[in-house]
PDB file with SEQRES, HELIX, SHEET and CRYST1 records, atoms N, CA, C and O in Angstrom:
SEQRES   1 A   76  MET LYS ASN LEU GLU ARG ILE THR LEU ASN PRO ASP ILE          
SEQRES   2 A   76  MET GLY GLY LYS PRO CYS ILE ARG GLY LEU ARG MET THR          
SEQRES   3 A   76  VAL GLY THR VAL ILE GLY LEU LEU ALA SER GLY LEU THR          
SEQRES   4 A   76  GLU GLU GLU ILE LEU ASN MET TYR PRO TYR LEU VAL HIS          
SEQRES   5 A   76  GLU ASP LEU ILE ALA ALA LEU SER TYR ALA ALA TRP ARG          
SEQRES   6 A   76  SER GLU GLU ILE GLU VAL PRO LEU THR ILE SER                  
HELIX    1 AA1 LYS A    2  ARG A    6  5                                   5    
HELIX    2 AA2 MET A   14  GLY A   16  5                                   3    
HELIX    3 AA3 VAL A   27  ALA A   35  1                                   9    
HELIX    4 AA4 GLU A   40  MET A   46  1                                   7    
HELIX    5 AA5 HIS A   52  SER A   66  1                                  15    
SHEET    1 AA1 2 ILE A   7  THR A   8  0                                        
SHEET    2 AA1 2 CYS A  19  ILE A  20 -1                                        
CRYST1    1.000    1.000    1.000  90.00  90.00  90.00 P 1           1          
ATOM      1  N   MET A   1     109.372  -0.591  97.570  1.00  0.00           N  
ATOM      2  CA  MET A   1     108.922  -0.689  98.949  1.00  0.00           C  
ATOM      3  C   MET A   1     108.430   0.682  99.391  1.00  0.00           C  
ATOM      4  O   MET A   1     109.163   1.668  99.309  1.00  0.00           O  
ATOM      5  N   LYS A   2     107.208   0.741  99.852  1.00  0.00           N  
ATOM      6  CA  LYS A   2     106.569   2.007 100.201  1.00  0.00           C  
ATOM      7  C   LYS A   2     107.321   2.773 101.291  1.00  0.00           C  
ATOM      8  O   LYS A   2     107.488   3.988 101.185  1.00  0.00           O  
ATOM      9  N   ASN A   3     107.771   2.085 102.327  1.00  0.00           N  
ATOM     10  CA  ASN A   3     108.447   2.744 103.446  1.00  0.00           C  
ATOM     11  C   ASN A   3     109.726   3.445 103.038  1.00  0.00           C  
ATOM     12  O   ASN A   3     110.159   4.384 103.706  1.00  0.00           O  
ATOM     13  N   LEU A   4     110.333   3.005 101.958  1.00  0.00           N  
ATOM     14  CA  LEU A   4     111.616   3.578 101.559  1.00  0.00           C  
ATOM     15  C   LEU A   4     111.469   4.977 100.978  1.00  0.00           C  
ATOM     16  O   LEU A   4     112.474   5.651 100.753  1.00  0.00           O  
ATOM     17  N   GLU A   5     110.242   5.431 100.730  1.00  0.00           N  
ATOM     18  CA  GLU A   5     110.028   6.790 100.247  1.00  0.00           C  
ATOM     19  C   GLU A   5     110.489   7.825 101.272  1.00  0.00           C  
ATOM     20  O   GLU A   5     110.785   8.962 100.907  1.00  0.00           O  
ATOM     21  N   ARG A   6     110.550   7.454 102.522  1.00  0.00           N  
ATOM     22  CA  ARG A   6     110.964   8.375 103.579  1.00  0.00           C  
ATOM     23  C   ARG A   6     112.484   8.466 103.712  1.00  0.00           C  
ATOM     24  O   ARG A   6     112.993   9.333 104.422  1.00  0.00           O  
ATOM     25  N   ILE A   7     113.201   7.586 103.040  1.00  0.00           N  
ATOM     26  CA  ILE A   7     114.667   7.556 103.115  1.00  0.00           C  
ATOM     27  C   ILE A   7     115.227   8.350 101.933  1.00  0.00           C  
ATOM     28  O   ILE A   7     114.876   8.110 100.778  1.00  0.00           O  
ATOM     29  N   THR A   8     116.102   9.295 102.254  1.00  0.00           N  
ATOM     30  CA  THR A   8     116.692  10.137 101.215  1.00  0.00           C  
ATOM     31  C   THR A   8     118.208   9.997 101.226  1.00  0.00           C  
ATOM     32  O   THR A   8     118.830   9.747 102.258  1.00  0.00           O  
ATOM     33  N   LEU A   9     118.779  10.168 100.034  1.00  0.00           N  
ATOM     34  CA  LEU A   9     120.232  10.161  99.888  1.00  0.00           C  
ATOM     35  C   LEU A   9     120.611  11.443  99.154  1.00  0.00           C  
ATOM     36  O   LEU A   9     120.237  11.638  97.997  1.00  0.00           O  
ATOM     37  N   ASN A  10     121.348  12.306  99.825  1.00  0.00           N  
ATOM     38  CA  ASN A  10     121.740  13.579  99.242  1.00  0.00           C  
ATOM     39  C   ASN A  10     123.200  13.815  99.619  1.00  0.00           C  
ATOM     40  O   ASN A  10     123.529  13.849 100.805  1.00  0.00           O  
ATOM     41  N   PRO A  11     124.084  13.979  98.626  1.00  0.00           N  
ATOM     42  CA  PRO A  11     125.505  14.163  98.944  1.00  0.00           C  
ATOM     43  C   PRO A  11     125.784  15.412  99.786  1.00  0.00           C  
ATOM     44  O   PRO A  11     126.848  15.522 100.396  1.00  0.00           O  
ATOM     45  N   ASP A  12     124.837  16.348  99.823  1.00  0.00           N  
ATOM     46  CA  ASP A  12     125.017  17.573 100.609  1.00  0.00           C  
ATOM     47  C   ASP A  12     124.539  17.428 102.053  1.00  0.00           C  
ATOM     48  O   ASP A  12     124.733  18.335 102.863  1.00  0.00           O  
ATOM     49  N   ILE A  13     123.920  16.304 102.379  1.00  0.00           N  
ATOM     50  CA  ILE A  13     123.418  16.086 103.739  1.00  0.00           C  
ATOM     51  C   ILE A  13     124.068  14.833 104.308  1.00  0.00           C  
ATOM     52  O   ILE A  13     123.904  13.737 103.771  1.00  0.00           O  
ATOM     53  N   MET A  14     124.802  15.003 105.388  1.00  0.00           N  
ATOM     54  CA  MET A  14     125.455  13.896 106.089  1.00  0.00           C  
ATOM     55  C   MET A  14     126.331  13.059 105.161  1.00  0.00           C  
ATOM     56  O   MET A  14     126.420  11.840 105.309  1.00  0.00           O  
ATOM     57  N   GLY A  15     126.973  13.720 104.209  1.00  0.00           N  
ATOM     58  CA  GLY A  15     127.900  13.041 103.320  1.00  0.00           C  
ATOM     59  C   GLY A  15     127.257  12.008 102.412  1.00  0.00           C  
ATOM     60  O   GLY A  15     127.932  11.097 101.931  1.00  0.00           O  
ATOM     61  N   GLY A  16     125.967  12.139 102.174  1.00  0.00           N  
ATOM     62  CA  GLY A  16     125.280  11.208 101.285  1.00  0.00           C  
ATOM     63  C   GLY A  16     124.782   9.949 101.953  1.00  0.00           C  
ATOM     64  O   GLY A  16     124.259   9.058 101.285  1.00  0.00           O  
ATOM     65  N   LYS A  17     124.938   9.859 103.280  1.00  0.00           N  
ATOM     66  CA  LYS A  17     124.410   8.683 103.987  1.00  0.00           C  
ATOM     67  C   LYS A  17     122.887   8.697 103.918  1.00  0.00           C  
ATOM     68  O   LYS A  17     122.284   9.765 103.809  1.00  0.00           O  
ATOM     69  N   PRO A  18     122.260   7.525 103.980  1.00  0.00           N  
ATOM     70  CA  PRO A  18     120.796   7.486 103.972  1.00  0.00           C  
ATOM     71  C   PRO A  18     120.242   8.188 105.215  1.00  0.00           C  
ATOM     72  O   PRO A  18     120.627   7.889 106.345  1.00  0.00           O  
ATOM     73  N   CYS A  19     119.331   9.127 104.969  1.00  0.00           N  
ATOM     74  CA  CYS A  19     118.747   9.931 106.044  1.00  0.00           C  
ATOM     75  C   CYS A  19     117.231   9.812 106.030  1.00  0.00           C  
ATOM     76  O   CYS A  19     116.630   9.334 105.068  1.00  0.00           O  
ATOM     77  N   ILE A  20     116.637  10.259 107.118  1.00  0.00           N  
ATOM     78  CA  ILE A  20     115.190  10.269 107.248  1.00  0.00           C  
ATOM     79  C   ILE A  20     114.657  11.594 106.707  1.00  0.00           C  
ATOM     80  O   ILE A  20     114.967  12.659 107.239  1.00  0.00           O  
ATOM     81  N   ARG A  21     113.860  11.522 105.656  1.00  0.00           N  
ATOM     82  CA  ARG A  21     113.164  12.673 105.065  1.00  0.00           C  
ATOM     83  C   ARG A  21     114.060  13.896 104.825  1.00  0.00           C  
ATOM     84  O   ARG A  21     113.598  15.027 104.975  1.00  0.00           O  
ATOM     85  N   GLY A  22     115.300  13.695 104.465  1.00  0.00           N  
ATOM     86  CA  GLY A  22     116.192  14.816 104.189  1.00  0.00           C  
ATOM     87  C   GLY A  22     116.705  15.521 105.435  1.00  0.00           C  
ATOM     88  O   GLY A  22     117.396  16.534 105.334  1.00  0.00           O  
ATOM     89  N   LEU A  23     116.378  15.003 106.592  1.00  0.00           N  
ATOM     90  CA  LEU A  23     116.865  15.573 107.863  1.00  0.00           C  
ATOM     91  C   LEU A  23     118.286  15.103 108.112  1.00  0.00           C  
ATOM     92  O   LEU A  23     118.771  14.189 107.445  1.00  0.00           O  
ATOM     93  N   ARG A  24     118.942  15.717 109.056  1.00  0.00           N  
ATOM     94  CA  ARG A  24     120.293  15.314 109.413  1.00  0.00           C  
ATOM     95  C   ARG A  24     120.245  14.178 110.454  1.00  0.00           C  
ATOM     96  O   ARG A  24     120.975  14.190 111.445  1.00  0.00           O  
ATOM     97  N   MET A  25     119.388  13.228 110.203  1.00  0.00           N  
ATOM     98  CA  MET A  25     119.227  12.039 111.048  1.00  0.00           C  
ATOM     99  C   MET A  25     119.419  10.833 110.142  1.00  0.00           C  
ATOM    100  O   MET A  25     118.596  10.561 109.267  1.00  0.00           O  
ATOM    101  N   THR A  26     120.516  10.112 110.360  1.00  0.00           N  
ATOM    102  CA  THR A  26     120.808   8.987 109.477  1.00  0.00           C  
ATOM    103  C   THR A  26     120.046   7.735 109.907  1.00  0.00           C  
ATOM    104  O   THR A  26     119.653   7.575 111.062  1.00  0.00           O  
ATOM    105  N   VAL A  27     119.859   6.871 108.939  1.00  0.00           N  
ATOM    106  CA  VAL A  27     119.260   5.568 109.212  1.00  0.00           C  
ATOM    107  C   VAL A  27     120.114   4.832 110.244  1.00  0.00           C  
ATOM    108  O   VAL A  27     119.587   4.191 111.153  1.00  0.00           O  
ATOM    109  N   GLY A  28     121.423   4.929 110.097  1.00  0.00           N  
ATOM    110  CA  GLY A  28     122.329   4.264 111.034  1.00  0.00           C  
ATOM    111  C   GLY A  28     122.143   4.729 112.469  1.00  0.00           C  
ATOM    112  O   GLY A  28     122.233   3.929 113.401  1.00  0.00           O  
ATOM    113  N   THR A  29     121.885   6.011 112.649  1.00  0.00           N  
ATOM    114  CA  THR A  29     121.649   6.534 113.997  1.00  0.00           C  
ATOM    115  C   THR A  29     120.384   5.936 114.580  1.00  0.00           C  
ATOM    116  O   THR A  29     120.367   5.509 115.735  1.00  0.00           O  
ATOM    117  N   VAL A  30     119.327   5.904 113.788  1.00  0.00           N  
ATOM    118  CA  VAL A  30     118.055   5.348 114.267  1.00  0.00           C  
ATOM    119  C   VAL A  30     118.219   3.872 114.615  1.00  0.00           C  
ATOM    120  O   VAL A  30     117.762   3.426 115.666  1.00  0.00           O  
ATOM    121  N   ILE A  31     118.862   3.126 113.746  1.00  0.00           N  
ATOM    122  CA  ILE A  31     119.063   1.696 114.003  1.00  0.00           C  
ATOM    123  C   ILE A  31     119.932   1.495 115.242  1.00  0.00           C  
ATOM    124  O   ILE A  31     119.672   0.602 116.049  1.00  0.00           O  
ATOM    125  N   GLY A  32     120.945   2.310 115.387  1.00  0.00           N  
ATOM    126  CA  GLY A  32     121.802   2.230 116.576  1.00  0.00           C  
ATOM    127  C   GLY A  32     121.037   2.499 117.857  1.00  0.00           C  
ATOM    128  O   GLY A  32     121.259   1.826 118.863  1.00  0.00           O  
ATOM    129  N   LEU A  33     120.141   3.474 117.836  1.00  0.00           N  
ATOM    130  CA  LEU A  33     119.330   3.774 119.023  1.00  0.00           C  
ATOM    131  C   LEU A  33     118.428   2.599 119.374  1.00  0.00           C  
ATOM    132  O   LEU A  33     118.299   2.226 120.540  1.00  0.00           O  
ATOM    133  N   LEU A  34     117.805   2.024 118.352  1.00  0.00           N  
ATOM    134  CA  LEU A  34     116.952   0.853 118.599  1.00  0.00           C  
ATOM    135  C   LEU A  34     117.781  -0.327 119.104  1.00  0.00           C  
ATOM    136  O   LEU A  34     117.366  -1.036 120.021  1.00  0.00           O  
ATOM    137  N   ALA A  35     118.941  -0.531 118.507  1.00  0.00           N  
ATOM    138  CA  ALA A  35     119.801  -1.652 118.910  1.00  0.00           C  
ATOM    139  C   ALA A  35     120.330  -1.482 120.325  1.00  0.00           C  
ATOM    140  O   ALA A  35     120.614  -2.467 121.007  1.00  0.00           O  
ATOM    141  N   SER A  36     120.463  -0.234 120.771  1.00  0.00           N  
ATOM    142  CA  SER A  36     120.974  -0.004 122.127  1.00  0.00           C  
ATOM    143  C   SER A  36     119.902  -0.222 123.189  1.00  0.00           C  
ATOM    144  O   SER A  36     120.175  -0.140 124.386  1.00  0.00           O  
ATOM    145  N   GLY A  37     118.679  -0.502 122.737  1.00  0.00           N  
ATOM    146  CA  GLY A  37     117.629  -0.830 123.694  1.00  0.00           C  
ATOM    147  C   GLY A  37     116.624   0.268 123.950  1.00  0.00           C  
ATOM    148  O   GLY A  37     115.698   0.084 124.739  1.00  0.00           O  
ATOM    149  N   LEU A  38     116.787   1.411 123.298  1.00  0.00           N  
ATOM    150  CA  LEU A  38     115.804   2.473 123.490  1.00  0.00           C  
ATOM    151  C   LEU A  38     114.478   2.063 122.853  1.00  0.00           C  
ATOM    152  O   LEU A  38     114.452   1.404 121.813  1.00  0.00           O  
ATOM    153  N   THR A  39     113.392   2.458 123.484  1.00  0.00           N  
ATOM    154  CA  THR A  39     112.076   2.166 122.932  1.00  0.00           C  
ATOM    155  C   THR A  39     111.712   3.212 121.889  1.00  0.00           C  
ATOM    156  O   THR A  39     112.327   4.277 121.814  1.00  0.00           O  
ATOM    157  N   GLU A  40     110.710   2.893 121.092  1.00  0.00           N  
ATOM    158  CA  GLU A  40     110.214   3.855 120.107  1.00  0.00           C  
ATOM    159  C   GLU A  40     109.808   5.154 120.799  1.00  0.00           C  
ATOM    160  O   GLU A  40     110.133   6.244 120.330  1.00  0.00           O  
ATOM    161  N   GLU A  41     109.105   5.030 121.902  1.00  0.00           N  
ATOM    162  CA  GLU A  41     108.650   6.215 122.635  1.00  0.00           C  
ATOM    163  C   GLU A  41     109.837   7.072 123.094  1.00  0.00           C  
ATOM    164  O   GLU A  41     109.796   8.297 122.975  1.00  0.00           O  
ATOM    165  N   GLU A  42     110.870   6.452 123.605  1.00  0.00           N  
ATOM    166  CA  GLU A  42     112.054   7.203 124.043  1.00  0.00           C  
ATOM    167  C   GLU A  42     112.712   7.939 122.876  1.00  0.00           C  
ATOM    168  O   GLU A  42     113.104   9.099 123.006  1.00  0.00           O  
ATOM    169  N   ILE A  43     112.827   7.265 121.747  1.00  0.00           N  
ATOM    170  CA  ILE A  43     113.459   7.887 120.575  1.00  0.00           C  
ATOM    171  C   ILE A  43     112.617   9.058 120.087  1.00  0.00           C  
ATOM    172  O   ILE A  43     113.150  10.127 119.790  1.00  0.00           O  
ATOM    173  N   LEU A  44     111.307   8.862 120.005  1.00  0.00           N  
ATOM    174  CA  LEU A  44     110.440   9.940 119.534  1.00  0.00           C  
ATOM    175  C   LEU A  44     110.426  11.116 120.498  1.00  0.00           C  
ATOM    176  O   LEU A  44     110.264  12.258 120.066  1.00  0.00           O  
ATOM    177  N   ASN A  45     110.590  10.869 121.773  1.00  0.00           N  
ATOM    178  CA  ASN A  45     110.698  11.966 122.740  1.00  0.00           C  
ATOM    179  C   ASN A  45     112.024  12.698 122.607  1.00  0.00           C  
ATOM    180  O   ASN A  45     112.076  13.920 122.748  1.00  0.00           O  
ATOM    181  N   MET A  46     113.100  11.958 122.336  1.00  0.00           N  
ATOM    182  CA  MET A  46     114.420  12.570 122.169  1.00  0.00           C  
ATOM    183  C   MET A  46     114.510  13.389 120.887  1.00  0.00           C  
ATOM    184  O   MET A  46     115.199  14.407 120.840  1.00  0.00           O  
ATOM    185  N   TYR A  47     113.816  12.940 119.856  1.00  0.00           N  
ATOM    186  CA  TYR A  47     113.860  13.564 118.536  1.00  0.00           C  
ATOM    187  C   TYR A  47     112.426  13.846 118.089  1.00  0.00           C  
ATOM    188  O   TYR A  47     111.861  13.080 117.308  1.00  0.00           O  
ATOM    189  N   PRO A  48     111.833  14.937 118.575  1.00  0.00           N  
ATOM    190  CA  PRO A  48     110.410  15.197 118.310  1.00  0.00           C  
ATOM    191  C   PRO A  48     110.065  15.422 116.835  1.00  0.00           C  
ATOM    192  O   PRO A  48     108.889  15.408 116.472  1.00  0.00           O  
ATOM    193  N   TYR A  49     111.054  15.626 116.001  1.00  0.00           N  
ATOM    194  CA  TYR A  49     110.789  15.803 114.567  1.00  0.00           C  
ATOM    195  C   TYR A  49     110.648  14.466 113.849  1.00  0.00           C  
ATOM    196  O   TYR A  49     110.325  14.437 112.661  1.00  0.00           O  
ATOM    197  N   LEU A  50     110.886  13.361 114.549  1.00  0.00           N  
ATOM    198  CA  LEU A  50     110.670  12.037 113.976  1.00  0.00           C  
ATOM    199  C   LEU A  50     109.278  11.541 114.335  1.00  0.00           C  
ATOM    200  O   LEU A  50     108.702  11.938 115.348  1.00  0.00           O  
ATOM    201  N   VAL A  51     108.748  10.668 113.487  1.00  0.00           N  
ATOM    202  CA  VAL A  51     107.448  10.035 113.750  1.00  0.00           C  
ATOM    203  C   VAL A  51     107.606   8.522 113.608  1.00  0.00           C  
ATOM    204  O   VAL A  51     108.624   8.032 113.120  1.00  0.00           O  
ATOM    205  N   HIS A  52     106.595   7.805 114.037  1.00  0.00           N  
ATOM    206  CA  HIS A  52     106.611   6.340 113.998  1.00  0.00           C  
ATOM    207  C   HIS A  52     107.023   5.821 112.624  1.00  0.00           C  
ATOM    208  O   HIS A  52     107.856   4.921 112.524  1.00  0.00           O  
ATOM    209  N   GLU A  53     106.447   6.382 111.574  1.00  0.00           N  
ATOM    210  CA  GLU A  53     106.733   5.924 110.216  1.00  0.00           C  
ATOM    211  C   GLU A  53     108.204   6.064 109.854  1.00  0.00           C  
ATOM    212  O   GLU A  53     108.717   5.286 109.050  1.00  0.00           O  
ATOM    213  N   ASP A  54     108.890   7.045 110.437  1.00  0.00           N  
ATOM    214  CA  ASP A  54     110.325   7.213 110.178  1.00  0.00           C  
ATOM    215  C   ASP A  54     111.119   6.039 110.738  1.00  0.00           C  
ATOM    216  O   ASP A  54     112.057   5.561 110.100  1.00  0.00           O  
ATOM    217  N   LEU A  55     110.752   5.580 111.910  1.00  0.00           N  
ATOM    218  CA  LEU A  55     111.454   4.445 112.519  1.00  0.00           C  
ATOM    219  C   LEU A  55     111.208   3.161 111.722  1.00  0.00           C  
ATOM    220  O   LEU A  55     112.119   2.357 111.525  1.00  0.00           O  
ATOM    221  N   ILE A  56     109.988   2.984 111.275  1.00  0.00           N  
ATOM    222  CA  ILE A  56     109.665   1.816 110.451  1.00  0.00           C  
ATOM    223  C   ILE A  56     110.446   1.875 109.139  1.00  0.00           C  
ATOM    224  O   ILE A  56     110.954   0.858 108.667  1.00  0.00           O  
ATOM    225  N   ALA A  57     110.539   3.066 108.555  1.00  0.00           N  
ATOM    226  CA  ALA A  57     111.290   3.230 107.306  1.00  0.00           C  
ATOM    227  C   ALA A  57     112.764   2.894 107.509  1.00  0.00           C  
ATOM    228  O   ALA A  57     113.374   2.246 106.659  1.00  0.00           O  
ATOM    229  N   ALA A  58     113.338   3.328 108.627  1.00  0.00           N  
ATOM    230  CA  ALA A  58     114.746   3.035 108.913  1.00  0.00           C  
ATOM    231  C   ALA A  58     114.958   1.530 109.052  1.00  0.00           C  
ATOM    232  O   ALA A  58     115.928   0.986 108.524  1.00  0.00           O  
ATOM    233  N   LEU A  59     114.059   0.863 109.754  1.00  0.00           N  
ATOM    234  CA  LEU A  59     114.162  -0.589 109.897  1.00  0.00           C  
ATOM    235  C   LEU A  59     114.006  -1.287 108.543  1.00  0.00           C  
ATOM    236  O   LEU A  59     114.730  -2.235 108.241  1.00  0.00           O  
ATOM    237  N   SER A  60     113.076  -0.823 107.749  1.00  0.00           N  
ATOM    238  CA  SER A  60     112.856  -1.415 106.424  1.00  0.00           C  
ATOM    239  C   SER A  60     114.083  -1.246 105.545  1.00  0.00           C  
ATOM    240  O   SER A  60     114.485  -2.174 104.844  1.00  0.00           O  
ATOM    241  N   TYR A  61     114.676  -0.061 105.584  1.00  0.00           N  
ATOM    242  CA  TYR A  61     115.860   0.204 104.765  1.00  0.00           C  
ATOM    243  C   TYR A  61     117.025  -0.685 105.214  1.00  0.00           C  
ATOM    244  O   TYR A  61     117.730  -1.265 104.388  1.00  0.00           O  
ATOM    245  N   ALA A  62     117.214  -0.782 106.527  1.00  0.00           N  
ATOM    246  CA  ALA A  62     118.306  -1.615 107.048  1.00  0.00           C  
ATOM    247  C   ALA A  62     118.095  -3.081 106.671  1.00  0.00           C  
ATOM    248  O   ALA A  62     119.050  -3.771 106.315  1.00  0.00           O  
ATOM    249  N   ALA A  63     116.866  -3.553 106.748  1.00  0.00           N  
ATOM    250  CA  ALA A  63     116.575  -4.939 106.377  1.00  0.00           C  
ATOM    251  C   ALA A  63     116.832  -5.156 104.890  1.00  0.00           C  
ATOM    252  O   ALA A  63     117.412  -6.169 104.500  1.00  0.00           O  
ATOM    253  N   TRP A  64     116.406  -4.216 104.067  1.00  0.00           N  
ATOM    254  CA  TRP A  64     116.620  -4.312 102.623  1.00  0.00           C  
ATOM    255  C   TRP A  64     118.102  -4.337 102.298  1.00  0.00           C  
ATOM    256  O   TRP A  64     118.543  -5.153 101.489  1.00  0.00           O  
ATOM    257  N   ARG A  65     118.885  -3.444 102.924  1.00  0.00           N  
ATOM    258  CA  ARG A  65     120.321  -3.391 102.654  1.00  0.00           C  
ATOM    259  C   ARG A  65     121.032  -4.650 103.130  1.00  0.00           C  
ATOM    260  O   ARG A  65     122.008  -5.078 102.514  1.00  0.00           O  
ATOM    261  N   SER A  66     120.559  -5.243 104.207  1.00  0.00           N  
ATOM    262  CA  SER A  66     121.234  -6.446 104.717  1.00  0.00           C  
ATOM    263  C   SER A  66     121.035  -7.636 103.783  1.00  0.00           C  
ATOM    264  O   SER A  66     121.788  -8.607 103.853  1.00  0.00           O  
ATOM    265  N   GLU A  67     120.047  -7.571 102.925  1.00  0.00           N  
ATOM    266  CA  GLU A  67     119.777  -8.654 101.980  1.00  0.00           C  
ATOM    267  C   GLU A  67     120.571  -8.510 100.679  1.00  0.00           C  
ATOM    268  O   GLU A  67     120.591  -9.430  99.861  1.00  0.00           O  
ATOM    269  N   GLU A  68     121.217  -7.372 100.487  1.00  0.00           N  
ATOM    270  CA  GLU A  68     121.998  -7.181  99.268  1.00  0.00           C  
ATOM    271  C   GLU A  68     123.222  -8.082  99.282  1.00  0.00           C  
ATOM    272  O   GLU A  68     123.774  -8.403 100.335  1.00  0.00           O  
ATOM    273  N   ILE A  69     123.625  -8.475  98.097  1.00  0.00           N  
ATOM    274  CA  ILE A  69     124.803  -9.327  97.943  1.00  0.00           C  
ATOM    275  C   ILE A  69     125.866  -8.535  97.204  1.00  0.00           C  
ATOM    276  O   ILE A  69     125.599  -7.964  96.147  1.00  0.00           O  
ATOM    277  N   GLU A  70     127.054  -8.499  97.749  1.00  0.00           N  
ATOM    278  CA  GLU A  70     128.166  -7.852  97.071  1.00  0.00           C  
ATOM    279  C   GLU A  70     128.934  -8.906  96.289  1.00  0.00           C  
ATOM    280  O   GLU A  70     129.318  -9.944  96.826  1.00  0.00           O  
ATOM    281  N   VAL A  71     129.144  -8.626  95.039  1.00  0.00           N  
ATOM    282  CA  VAL A  71     129.863  -9.553  94.171  1.00  0.00           C  
ATOM    283  C   VAL A  71     131.230  -8.937  93.864  1.00  0.00           C  
ATOM    284  O   VAL A  71     131.303  -7.855  93.281  1.00  0.00           O  
ATOM    285  N   PRO A  72     132.307  -9.616  94.252  1.00  0.00           N  
ATOM    286  CA  PRO A  72     133.623  -9.055  93.983  1.00  0.00           C  
ATOM    287  C   PRO A  72     133.917  -9.061  92.472  1.00  0.00           C  
ATOM    288  O   PRO A  72     133.570  -9.997  91.751  1.00  0.00           O  
ATOM    289  N   LEU A  73     134.555  -8.002  92.038  1.00  0.00           N  
ATOM    290  CA  LEU A  73     134.953  -7.919  90.638  1.00  0.00           C  
ATOM    291  C   LEU A  73     136.307  -8.609  90.479  1.00  0.00           C  
ATOM    292  O   LEU A  73     137.213  -8.435  91.294  1.00  0.00           O  
ATOM    293  N   THR A  74     136.418  -9.377  89.436  1.00  0.00           N  
ATOM    294  CA  THR A  74     137.708 -10.024  89.159  1.00  0.00           C  
ATOM    295  C   THR A  74     138.315  -9.374  87.932  1.00  0.00           C  
ATOM    296  O   THR A  74     137.629  -9.101  86.946  1.00  0.00           O  
ATOM    297  N   ILE A  75     139.602  -9.134  88.009  1.00  0.00           N  
ATOM    298  CA  ILE A  75     140.327  -8.547  86.885  1.00  0.00           C  
ATOM    299  C   ILE A  75     141.133  -9.655  86.237  1.00  0.00           C  
ATOM    300  O   ILE A  75     141.941 -10.312  86.893  1.00  0.00           O  
ATOM    301  N   SER A  76     140.913  -9.863  84.942  1.00  0.00           N  
ATOM    302  CA  SER A  76     141.631 -10.924  84.226  1.00  0.00           C  
ATOM    303  C   SER A  76     142.845 -10.380  83.534  1.00  0.00           C  
ATOM    304  O   SER A  76     143.571 -11.130  82.881  1.00  0.00           O  
TER     305      SER A  76                                                      
END                                                                             
């Protein structure tokens, strides 16, 4: 997925949580801001180092992760 190129995972940044372009801005923070009702314009004004594509990438990553299936391991 092209948008996911903007999402980085680095154990030295935010404890390895998925972040936007290696910044200390997690995908979870962006999704939380959108879920709380803030508009794209409000978020971009609050965080001028973010761009439209970063918000789309965060949404894409969250959608992709929500489709994953966790399979429990059974020990015999």
